[in-house]
Biopython code that builds the backbone (N, CA, C, O; Angstrom):
import numpy as np
from Bio.PDB.StructureBuilder import StructureBuilder

atoms = [
    (1, "MET", "N", (-39.313, 9.417, 31.652)),
    (1, "MET", "CA", (-39.596, 10.795, 31.327)),
    (1, "MET", "C", (-38.963, 11.750, 32.328)),
    (1, "MET", "O", (-38.382, 12.766, 31.947)),
    (2, "ASN", "N", (-39.075, 11.426, 33.580)),
    (2, "ASN", "CA", (-38.534, 12.296, 34.607)),
    (2, "ASN", "C", (-37.030, 12.455, 34.459)),
    (2, "ASN", "O", (-36.491, 13.549, 34.625)),
    (3, "ARG", "N", (-36.360, 11.355, 34.147)),
    (3, "ARG", "CA", (-34.909, 11.394, 34.008)),
    (3, "ARG", "C", (-34.494, 12.324, 32.856)),
    (3, "ARG", "O", (-33.539, 13.086, 33.001)),
    (4, "ALA", "N", (-35.190, 12.273, 31.728)),
    (4, "ALA", "CA", (-34.848, 13.110, 30.581)),
    (4, "ALA", "C", (-35.034, 14.583, 30.898)),
    (4, "ALA", "O", (-34.204, 15.407, 30.514)),
    (5, "SER", "N", (-36.120, 14.930, 31.600)),
    (5, "SER", "CA", (-36.340, 16.339, 31.908)),
    (5, "SER", "C", (-35.311, 16.839, 32.915)),
    (5, "SER", "O", (-34.904, 17.999, 32.861)),
    (6, "THR", "N", (-34.886, 15.964, 33.840)),
    (6, "THR", "CA", (-33.872, 16.358, 34.811)),
    (6, "THR", "C", (-32.543, 16.627, 34.134)),
    (6, "THR", "O", (-31.878, 17.615, 34.443)),
    (7, "SER", "N", (-32.142, 15.744, 33.198)),
    (7, "SER", "CA", (-30.862, 15.936, 32.540)),
    (7, "SER", "C", (-30.880, 17.162, 31.633)),
    (7, "SER", "O", (-29.868, 17.849, 31.503)),
    (8, "SER", "N", (-32.029, 17.444, 31.002)),
    (8, "SER", "CA", (-32.079, 18.627, 30.151)),
    (8, "SER", "C", (-32.033, 19.888, 31.002)),
    (8, "SER", "O", (-31.426, 20.882, 30.603)),
    (9, "THR", "N", (-32.668, 19.859, 32.170)),
    (9, "THR", "CA", (-32.606, 21.014, 33.065)),
    (9, "THR", "C", (-31.184, 21.214, 33.564)),
    (9, "THR", "O", (-30.696, 22.342, 33.629)),
    (10, "THR", "N", (-30.518, 20.113, 33.917)),
    (10, "THR", "CA", (-29.137, 20.197, 34.376)),
    (10, "THR", "C", (-28.242, 20.723, 33.268)),
    (10, "THR", "O", (-27.349, 21.532, 33.521)),
    (11, "GLY", "N", (-28.471, 20.273, 32.049)),
    (11, "GLY", "CA", (-27.678, 20.744, 30.922)),
    (11, "GLY", "C", (-27.866, 22.225, 30.696)),
    (11, "GLY", "O", (-26.896, 22.932, 30.422)),
    (12, "ASP", "N", (-29.105, 22.720, 30.804)),
    (12, "ASP", "CA", (-29.356, 24.153, 30.641)),
    (12, "ASP", "C", (-28.677, 24.957, 31.734)),
    (12, "ASP", "O", (-28.099, 26.011, 31.471)),
    (13, "ALA", "N", (-28.748, 24.458, 32.967)),
    (13, "ALA", "CA", (-28.111, 25.162, 34.074)),
    (13, "ALA", "C", (-26.605, 25.184, 33.902)),
    (13, "ALA", "O", (-25.957, 26.195, 34.172)),
    (14, "ALA", "N", (-26.046, 24.068, 33.453)),
    (14, "ALA", "CA", (-24.596, 24.001, 33.263)),
    (14, "ALA", "C", (-24.158, 24.956, 32.168)),
    (14, "ALA", "O", (-23.123, 25.612, 32.294)),
    (15, "SER", "N", (-24.936, 25.043, 31.092)),
    (15, "SER", "CA", (-24.532, 25.937, 30.011)),
    (15, "SER", "C", (-24.640, 27.395, 30.429)),
    (15, "SER", "O", (-23.855, 28.222, 29.965)),
    (16, "SER", "N", (-25.600, 27.736, 31.302)),
    (16, "SER", "CA", (-25.713, 29.121, 31.729)),
    (16, "SER", "C", (-24.613, 29.496, 32.714)),
    (16, "SER", "O", (-24.179, 30.648, 32.737)),
    (17, "THR", "N", (-24.148, 28.537, 33.536)),
    (17, "THR", "CA", (-23.081, 28.860, 34.481)),
    (17, "THR", "C", (-21.723, 28.857, 33.814)),
    (17, "THR", "O", (-20.804, 29.510, 34.308)),
    (18, "THR", "N", (-21.560, 28.141, 32.704)),
    (18, "THR", "CA", (-20.281, 28.133, 32.014)),
    (18, "THR", "C", (-20.261, 29.158, 30.890)),
    (18, "THR", "O", (-19.358, 29.142, 30.054)),
    (19, "ASP", "N", (-21.238, 30.042, 30.862)),
    (19, "ASP", "CA", (-21.294, 31.093, 29.852)),
    (19, "ASP", "C", (-20.021, 31.929, 29.926)),
    (19, "ASP", "O", (-19.477, 32.125, 31.012)),
    (20, "SER", "N", (-19.543, 32.421, 28.798)),
    (20, "SER", "CA", (-18.289, 33.166, 28.775)),
    (20, "SER", "C", (-18.434, 34.574, 29.344)),
    (20, "SER", "O", (-17.429, 35.246, 29.574)),
    (21, "THR", "N", (-19.660, 35.034, 29.575)),
    (21, "THR", "CA", (-19.882, 36.367, 30.111)),
    (21, "THR", "C", (-19.711, 36.345, 31.626)),
    (21, "THR", "O", (-20.441, 35.632, 32.315)),
    (22, "PRO", "N", (-18.750, 37.119, 32.162)),
    (22, "PRO", "CA", (-18.572, 37.138, 33.602)),
    (22, "PRO", "C", (-19.722, 37.856, 34.298)),
    (22, "PRO", "O", (-20.382, 38.708, 33.702)),
    (23, "ASN", "N", (-19.956, 37.509, 35.556)),
    (23, "ASN", "CA", (-21.017, 38.130, 36.329)),
    (23, "ASN", "C", (-20.541, 39.370, 37.065)),
    (23, "ASN", "O", (-21.344, 40.241, 37.399)),
    (24, "PHE", "N", (-19.237, 39.458, 37.320)),
    (24, "PHE", "CA", (-18.679, 40.565, 38.089)),
    (24, "PHE", "C", (-17.467, 41.141, 37.378)),
    (24, "PHE", "O", (-16.786, 40.439, 36.630)),
    (25, "CYS", "N", (-17.202, 42.406, 37.609)),
    (25, "CYS", "CA", (-16.044, 43.074, 37.036)),
    (25, "CYS", "C", (-14.782, 42.560, 37.739)),
    (25, "CYS", "O", (-14.745, 42.497, 38.968)),
    (26, "GLY", "N", (-13.773, 42.201, 36.987)),
    (26, "GLY", "CA", (-12.530, 41.684, 37.560)),
    (26, "GLY", "C", (-11.674, 42.765, 38.199)),
    (26, "GLY", "O", (-10.758, 42.456, 38.961)),
    (27, "HIS", "N", (-11.957, 44.031, 37.901)),
    (27, "HIS", "CA", (-11.157, 45.122, 38.466)),
    (27, "HIS", "C", (-11.772, 45.700, 39.741)),
    (27, "HIS", "O", (-11.068, 45.886, 40.734)),
    (28, "CYS", "N", (-13.079, 45.988, 39.724)),
    (28, "CYS", "CA", (-13.695, 46.634, 40.891)),
    (28, "CYS", "C", (-14.611, 45.717, 41.692)),
    (28, "CYS", "O", (-14.974, 46.048, 42.821)),
    (29, "GLY", "N", (-14.998, 44.549, 41.122)),
    (29, "GLY", "CA", (-15.819, 43.594, 41.850)),
    (29, "GLY", "C", (-17.312, 43.877, 41.807)),
    (29, "GLY", "O", (-18.092, 43.133, 42.403)),
    (30, "GLU", "N", (-17.725, 44.923, 41.123)),
    (30, "GLU", "CA", (-19.141, 45.256, 41.020)),
    (30, "GLU", "C", (-19.813, 44.354, 39.977)),
    (30, "GLU", "O", (-19.141, 43.847, 39.080)),
    (31, "PRO", "N", (-21.136, 44.149, 40.087)),
    (31, "PRO", "CA", (-21.837, 43.348, 39.067)),
    (31, "PRO", "C", (-21.624, 43.917, 37.669)),
    (31, "PRO", "O", (-21.612, 45.132, 37.474)),
    (32, "ASP", "N", (-21.454, 43.017, 36.697)),
    (32, "ASP", "CA", (-21.166, 43.418, 35.320)),
    (32, "ASP", "C", (-21.974, 42.539, 34.387)),
    (32, "ASP", "O", (-22.098, 41.337, 34.617)),
    (33, "ASP", "N", (-22.528, 43.132, 33.326)),
    (33, "ASP", "CA", (-23.308, 42.349, 32.371)),
    (33, "ASP", "C", (-22.478, 41.941, 31.161)),
    (33, "ASP", "O", (-23.025, 41.375, 30.215)),
    (34, "GLY", "N", (-21.188, 42.207, 31.162)),
    (34, "GLY", "CA", (-20.319, 41.773, 30.080)),
    (34, "GLY", "C", (-20.245, 42.708, 28.905)),
    (34, "GLY", "O", (-19.708, 42.332, 27.863)),
    (35, "GLY", "N", (-20.765, 43.919, 29.029)),
    (35, "GLY", "CA", (-20.608, 44.899, 27.965)),
    (35, "GLY", "C", (-21.820, 45.101, 27.088)),
    (35, "GLY", "O", (-21.681, 45.632, 25.987)),
    (36, "SER", "N", (-23.006, 44.703, 27.521)),
    (36, "SER", "CA", (-24.194, 44.910, 26.699)),
    (36, "SER", "C", (-24.789, 46.306, 26.899)),
    (36, "SER", "O", (-25.797, 46.645, 26.280)),
    (37, "ARG", "N", (-24.178, 47.100, 27.746)),
    (37, "ARG", "CA", (-24.647, 48.474, 27.973)),
    (37, "ARG", "C", (-24.074, 49.407, 26.918)),
    (37, "ARG", "O", (-23.193, 49.012, 26.154)),
    (38, "PRO", "N", (-24.567, 50.649, 26.868)),
    (38, "PRO", "CA", (-24.049, 51.612, 25.886)),
    (38, "PRO", "C", (-22.601, 52.006, 26.169)),
    (38, "PRO", "O", (-22.060, 51.631, 27.209)),
    (39, "PRO", "N", (-21.957, 52.759, 25.262)),
    (39, "PRO", "CA", (-20.547, 53.123, 25.430)),
    (39, "PRO", "C", (-20.219, 53.879, 26.720)),
    (39, "PRO", "O", (-19.054, 53.937, 27.114)),
    (40, "SER", "N", (-21.216, 54.457, 27.379)),
    (40, "SER", "CA", (-20.951, 55.147, 28.642)),
    (40, "SER", "C", (-20.924, 54.158, 29.805)),
    (40, "SER", "O", (-21.133, 54.529, 30.961)),
    (41, "ASP", "N", (-20.666, 52.913, 29.481)),
    (41, "ASP", "CA", (-20.598, 51.829, 30.453)),
    (41, "ASP", "C", (-19.664, 52.191, 31.601)),
    (41, "ASP", "O", (-18.535, 52.612, 31.349)),
    (42, "PRO", "N", (-20.099, 52.040, 32.871)),
    (42, "PRO", "CA", (-19.228, 52.392, 34.000)),
    (42, "PRO", "C", (-18.003, 51.487, 34.128)),
    (42, "PRO", "O", (-17.046, 51.849, 34.813)),
    (43, "HIS", "N", (-18.014, 50.323, 33.486)),
    (43, "HIS", "CA", (-16.871, 49.410, 33.586)),
    (43, "HIS", "C", (-15.897, 49.540, 32.419)),
    (43, "HIS", "O", (-14.952, 48.757, 32.327)),
    (44, "LEU", "N", (-16.096, 50.485, 31.546)),
    (44, "LEU", "CA", (-15.174, 50.687, 30.429)),
    (44, "LEU", "C", (-13.754, 50.979, 30.924)),
    (44, "LEU", "O", (-12.811, 50.378, 30.409)),
    (45, "PRO", "N", (-13.560, 51.876, 31.901)),
    (45, "PRO", "CA", (-12.195, 52.084, 32.419)),
    (45, "PRO", "C", (-11.628, 50.820, 33.082)),
    (45, "PRO", "O", (-10.425, 50.567, 33.013)),
    (46, "CYS", "N", (-12.494, 50.036, 33.718)),
    (46, "CYS", "CA", (-12.036, 48.794, 34.345)),
    (46, "CYS", "C", (-11.506, 47.836, 33.288)),
    (46, "CYS", "O", (-10.454, 47.226, 33.479)),
    (47, "ARG", "N", (-12.220, 47.696, 32.175)),
    (47, "ARG", "CA", (-11.772, 46.793, 31.108)),
    (47, "ARG", "C", (-10.437, 47.248, 30.531)),
    (47, "ARG", "O", (-9.585, 46.425, 30.199)),
    (48, "GLU", "N", (-10.259, 48.559, 30.412)),
    (48, "GLU", "CA", (-8.983, 49.077, 29.904)),
    (48, "GLU", "C", (-7.854, 48.757, 30.874)),
    (48, "GLU", "O", (-6.755, 48.406, 30.443)),
    (49, "LEU", "N", (-8.103, 48.872, 32.174)),
    (49, "LEU", "CA", (-7.073, 48.569, 33.170)),
    (49, "LEU", "C", (-6.751, 47.070, 33.216)),
    (49, "LEU", "O", (-5.607, 46.694, 33.472)),
    (50, "LEU", "N", (-7.750, 46.213, 32.970)),
    (50, "LEU", "CA", (-7.515, 44.768, 33.010)),
    (50, "LEU", "C", (-6.632, 44.288, 31.875)),
    (50, "LEU", "O", (-6.111, 43.174, 31.929)),
    (51, "VAL", "N", (-6.454, 45.107, 30.848)),
    (51, "VAL", "CA", (-5.525, 44.755, 29.773)),
    (51, "VAL", "C", (-4.092, 44.822, 30.299)),
    (51, "VAL", "O", (-3.232, 44.049, 29.878)),
    (52, "LEU", "N", (-3.845, 45.749, 31.222)),
    (52, "LEU", "CA", (-2.493, 45.984, 31.728)),
    (52, "LEU", "C", (-2.172, 45.278, 33.046)),
    (52, "LEU", "O", (-1.007, 44.987, 33.315)),
    (53, "GLU", "N", (-3.171, 45.003, 33.859)),
    (53, "GLU", "CA", (-2.915, 44.418, 35.171)),
    (53, "GLU", "C", (-3.844, 43.239, 35.440)),
    (53, "GLU", "O", (-4.878, 43.112, 34.784)),
    (54, "PRO", "N", (-3.494, 42.375, 36.392)),
    (54, "PRO", "CA", (-4.310, 41.185, 36.665)),
    (54, "PRO", "C", (-5.632, 41.551, 37.324)),
    (54, "PRO", "O", (-5.749, 42.614, 37.933)),
    (55, "PRO", "N", (-6.633, 40.675, 37.205)),
    (55, "PRO", "CA", (-7.902, 40.928, 37.888)),
    (55, "PRO", "C", (-7.715, 40.834, 39.397)),
    (55, "PRO", "O", (-6.922, 40.029, 39.884)),
    (56, "ARG", "N", (-8.435, 41.646, 40.116)),
    (56, "ARG", "CA", (-8.350, 41.638, 41.582)),
    (56, "ARG", "C", (-9.555, 40.947, 42.210)),
    (56, "ARG", "O", (-9.513, 40.545, 43.372)),
    (57, "TYR", "N", (-10.630, 40.814, 41.433)),
    (57, "TYR", "CA", (-11.864, 40.188, 41.914)),
    (57, "TYR", "C", (-12.242, 39.040, 40.988)),
    (57, "TYR", "O", (-12.014, 39.110, 39.780)),
    (58, "CYS", "N", (-12.819, 37.986, 41.551)),
    (58, "CYS", "CA", (-13.260, 36.834, 40.767)),
    (58, "CYS", "C", (-14.449, 37.241, 39.897)),
    (58, "CYS", "O", (-15.414, 37.821, 40.394)),
    (59, "ALA", "N", (-14.380, 36.941, 38.606)),
    (59, "ALA", "CA", (-15.466, 37.291, 37.680)),
    (59, "ALA", "C", (-16.698, 36.427, 37.920)),
    (59, "ALA", "O", (-17.799, 36.825, 37.540)),
    (60, "ALA", "N", (-16.549, 35.261, 38.534)),
    (60, "ALA", "CA", (-17.681, 34.371, 38.764)),
    (60, "ALA", "C", (-18.469, 34.741, 40.021)),
    (60, "ALA", "O", (-19.697, 34.657, 40.027)),
    (61, "CYS", "N", (-17.770, 35.150, 41.088)),
    (61, "CYS", "CA", (-18.472, 35.384, 42.358)),
    (61, "CYS", "C", (-18.253, 36.771, 42.952)),
    (61, "CYS", "O", (-18.972, 37.153, 43.876)),
    (62, "GLY", "N", (-17.288, 37.535, 42.455)),
    (62, "GLY", "CA", (-17.043, 38.883, 42.964)),
    (62, "GLY", "C", (-16.172, 38.944, 44.204)),
    (62, "GLY", "O", (-15.971, 40.025, 44.758)),
    (63, "ARG", "N", (-15.645, 37.803, 44.659)),
    (63, "ARG", "CA", (-14.773, 37.806, 45.842)),
    (63, "ARG", "C", (-13.402, 38.348, 45.480)),
    (63, "ARG", "O", (-12.937, 38.203, 44.349)),
    (64, "ARG", "N", (-12.759, 38.977, 46.462)),
    (64, "ARG", "CA", (-11.391, 39.458, 46.294)),
    (64, "ARG", "C", (-10.468, 38.252, 46.150)),
    (64, "ARG", "O", (-10.591, 37.281, 46.898)),
    (65, "MET", "N", (-9.548, 38.310, 45.198)),
    (65, "MET", "CA", (-8.636, 37.194, 44.959)),
    (65, "MET", "C", (-7.243, 37.507, 45.498)),
    (65, "MET", "O", (-6.856, 38.665, 45.654)),
    (66, "LYS", "N", (-6.503, 36.430, 45.777)),
    (66, "LYS", "CA", (-5.098, 36.547, 46.169)),
    (66, "LYS", "C", (-4.304, 36.582, 44.865)),
    (66, "LYS", "O", (-4.316, 35.612, 44.107)),
    (67, "VAL", "N", (-3.610, 37.697, 44.597)),
    (67, "VAL", "CA", (-2.902, 37.896, 43.330)),
    (67, "VAL", "C", (-1.406, 37.919, 43.580)),
    (67, "VAL", "O", (-0.929, 38.574, 44.507)),
    (68, "GLN", "N", (-0.663, 37.190, 42.735)),
    (68, "GLN", "CA", (0.790, 37.209, 42.802)),
    (68, "GLN", "C", (1.323, 37.578, 41.426)),
    (68, "GLN", "O", (1.037, 36.906, 40.436)),
    (69, "VAL", "N", (2.106, 38.663, 41.376)),
    (69, "VAL", "CA", (2.698, 39.135, 40.127)),
    (69, "VAL", "C", (4.164, 38.736, 40.112)),
    (69, "VAL", "O", (4.899, 38.978, 41.069)),
    (70, "THR", "N", (4.582, 38.113, 38.999)),
    (70, "THR", "CA", (5.972, 37.697, 38.823)),
    (70, "THR", "C", (6.521, 38.387, 37.572)),
    (70, "THR", "O", (5.747, 38.964, 36.809)),
    (71, "PRO", "N", (7.823, 38.343, 37.346)),
    (71, "PRO", "CA", (8.381, 38.958, 36.139)),
    (71, "PRO", "C", (7.853, 38.337, 34.840)),
    (71, "PRO", "O", (7.839, 38.994, 33.798)),
    (72, "THR", "N", (7.422, 37.084, 34.902)),
    (72, "THR", "CA", (6.957, 36.412, 33.681)),
    (72, "THR", "C", (5.442, 36.388, 33.517)),
    (72, "THR", "O", (4.951, 35.911, 32.493)),
    (73, "GLY", "N", (4.692, 36.884, 34.486)),
    (73, "GLY", "CA", (3.234, 36.864, 34.396)),
    (73, "GLY", "C", (2.599, 37.088, 35.750)),
    (73, "GLY", "O", (3.159, 37.781, 36.599)),
    (74, "TRP", "N", (1.430, 36.505, 35.954)),
    (74, "TRP", "CA", (0.737, 36.636, 37.221)),
    (74, "TRP", "C", (-0.147, 35.419, 37.461)),
    (74, "TRP", "O", (-0.449, 34.663, 36.538)),
    (75, "SER", "N", (-0.560, 35.241, 38.721)),
    (75, "SER", "CA", (-1.566, 34.237, 39.062)),
    (75, "SER", "C", (-2.512, 34.870, 40.065)),
    (75, "SER", "O", (-2.103, 35.682, 40.896)),
    (76, "ALA", "N", (-3.771, 34.496, 39.983)),
    (76, "ALA", "CA", (-4.788, 34.998, 40.892)),
    (76, "ALA", "C", (-5.602, 33.815, 41.387)),
    (76, "ALA", "O", (-6.002, 32.965, 40.592)),
    (77, "GLU", "N", (-5.851, 33.750, 42.685)),
    (77, "GLU", "CA", (-6.550, 32.615, 43.267)),
    (77, "GLU", "C", (-7.802, 33.061, 44.001)),
    (77, "GLU", "O", (-7.746, 33.898, 44.903)),
    (78, "CYS", "N", (-8.939, 32.488, 43.601)),
    (78, "CYS", "CA", (-10.214, 32.711, 44.288)),
    (78, "CYS", "C", (-10.389, 31.577, 45.296)),
    (78, "CYS", "O", (-10.074, 30.425, 44.998)),
    (79, "SER", "N", (-10.884, 31.895, 46.473)),
    (79, "SER", "CA", (-11.066, 30.865, 47.493)),
    (79, "SER", "C", (-12.133, 29.851, 47.099)),
    (79, "SER", "O", (-12.155, 28.744, 47.635)),
    (80, "ARG", "N", (-13.015, 30.207, 46.175)),
    (80, "ARG", "CA", (-14.074, 29.301, 45.739)),
    (80, "ARG", "C", (-13.844, 28.673, 44.355)),
    (80, "ARG", "O", (-14.274, 27.547, 44.107)),
    (81, "HIS", "N", (-13.172, 29.395, 43.465)),
    (81, "HIS", "CA", (-13.073, 28.952, 42.077)),
    (81, "HIS", "C", (-11.681, 28.582, 41.608)),
    (81, "HIS", "O", (-11.498, 28.252, 40.436)),
    (82, "GLY", "N", (-10.698, 28.627, 42.486)),
    (82, "GLY", "CA", (-9.371, 28.158, 42.126)),
    (82, "GLY", "C", (-8.472, 29.232, 41.532)),
    (82, "GLY", "O", (-8.659, 30.427, 41.763)),
    (83, "VAL", "N", (-7.484, 28.772, 40.756)),
    (83, "VAL", "CA", (-6.389, 29.635, 40.286)),
    (83, "VAL", "C", (-6.551, 30.008, 38.825)),
    (83, "VAL", "O", (-6.880, 29.167, 37.988)),
    (84, "LEU", "N", (-6.317, 31.274, 38.528)),
    (84, "LEU", "CA", (-6.171, 31.783, 37.158)),
    (84, "LEU", "C", (-4.692, 32.073, 36.952)),
    (84, "LEU", "O", (-4.067, 32.689, 37.815)),
    (85, "VAL", "N", (-4.122, 31.652, 35.844)),
    (85, "VAL", "CA", (-2.701, 31.914, 35.568)),
    (85, "VAL", "C", (-2.575, 32.540, 34.208)),
    (85, "VAL", "O", (-3.234, 32.128, 33.253)),
    (86, "ARG", "N", (-1.717, 33.548, 34.125)),
    (86, "ARG", "CA", (-1.447, 34.180, 32.828)),
    (86, "ARG", "C", (-0.024, 34.602, 32.749)),
    (86, "ARG", "O", (0.401, 35.155, 31.735)),
]
sb = StructureBuilder()
sb.init_structure("model")
sb.init_model(0)
sb.init_chain("A")
sb.init_seg("    ")
for serial, (resi, resn, name, xyz) in enumerate(atoms, 1):
    if name == "N":
        sb.init_residue(resn, " ", resi, " ")
    sb.init_atom(name, np.array(xyz, "f"), 0.0, 1.0, " ", f" {name:<3s}", serial, name[0])
structure = sb.get_structure()
């Protein structure tokens, strides 16, 4: 019984951490709920800017990322979560 409850708890935790909703804004690094706020959302301009430029902050932890822009795309590296490439 104990083993089953542990695995179900782990599964719930894993699904909540792998949720597609980021915890932080990729442009300014402030906490973000993923757009469930009304249209006067303070991160609306940030989302518009992220369409044109790479994220500067990790969406998972809010840390500043090392960003490299190339003629063919960009890459951003978080010290905790690895590399994003686009």
